[in-house]
N, C-alpha and C positions, 0 to 999 in steps of 0.2 A: 596838642589838646587846648583851645583855649586859654584865656588869662582866668577866666572863673570857672573852673572843670563843677562844680557844683551844677549851673545851670544847663551847661553840656549834657551831664548825666541826665536830668531831669526832663530835659526835651526829648534825650533818647529814652528815656525811659517810658513817656508817655506818645511816643512816636511807636515805641513799639508795642504797647497795650490798646493803641487805637486802630495798627494795623492785624491785629490778635480777634480783636472784636469785630472787625468789619471782617476780615475772612470767616471766621467762625459765623459769624450771622448770614450772609452770604451764602454759606454751604445747606446752612440749615433752612434757608428762603427757599433756595434753588430745591431741595428736599422736599416741602411741604407744598409747591409750588406743582410738581411732580406727582405726588400722591394727591392734589386735588383736580390735575387730569386726568389722572387714571378715575380717580371715582367718579367727574362728569362724563367721562367717555363710556363707562362702563352702565351709568344711567340709563345714556342715552339707547344703547345696544338693549337694554331691558325694555323699554319703550318700544321700541319700534318691532 
């Protein structure tokens, strides 16, 4: 561990938090995009 453990712990906590939020948003965003493309393709089928 470094000389100042509080800064190391705070940095690691921020990295873990940021990674968690990034993964959560990317999963939810991918699901939202999939839902949007399903709706758009369904709309195109009903008009043809």
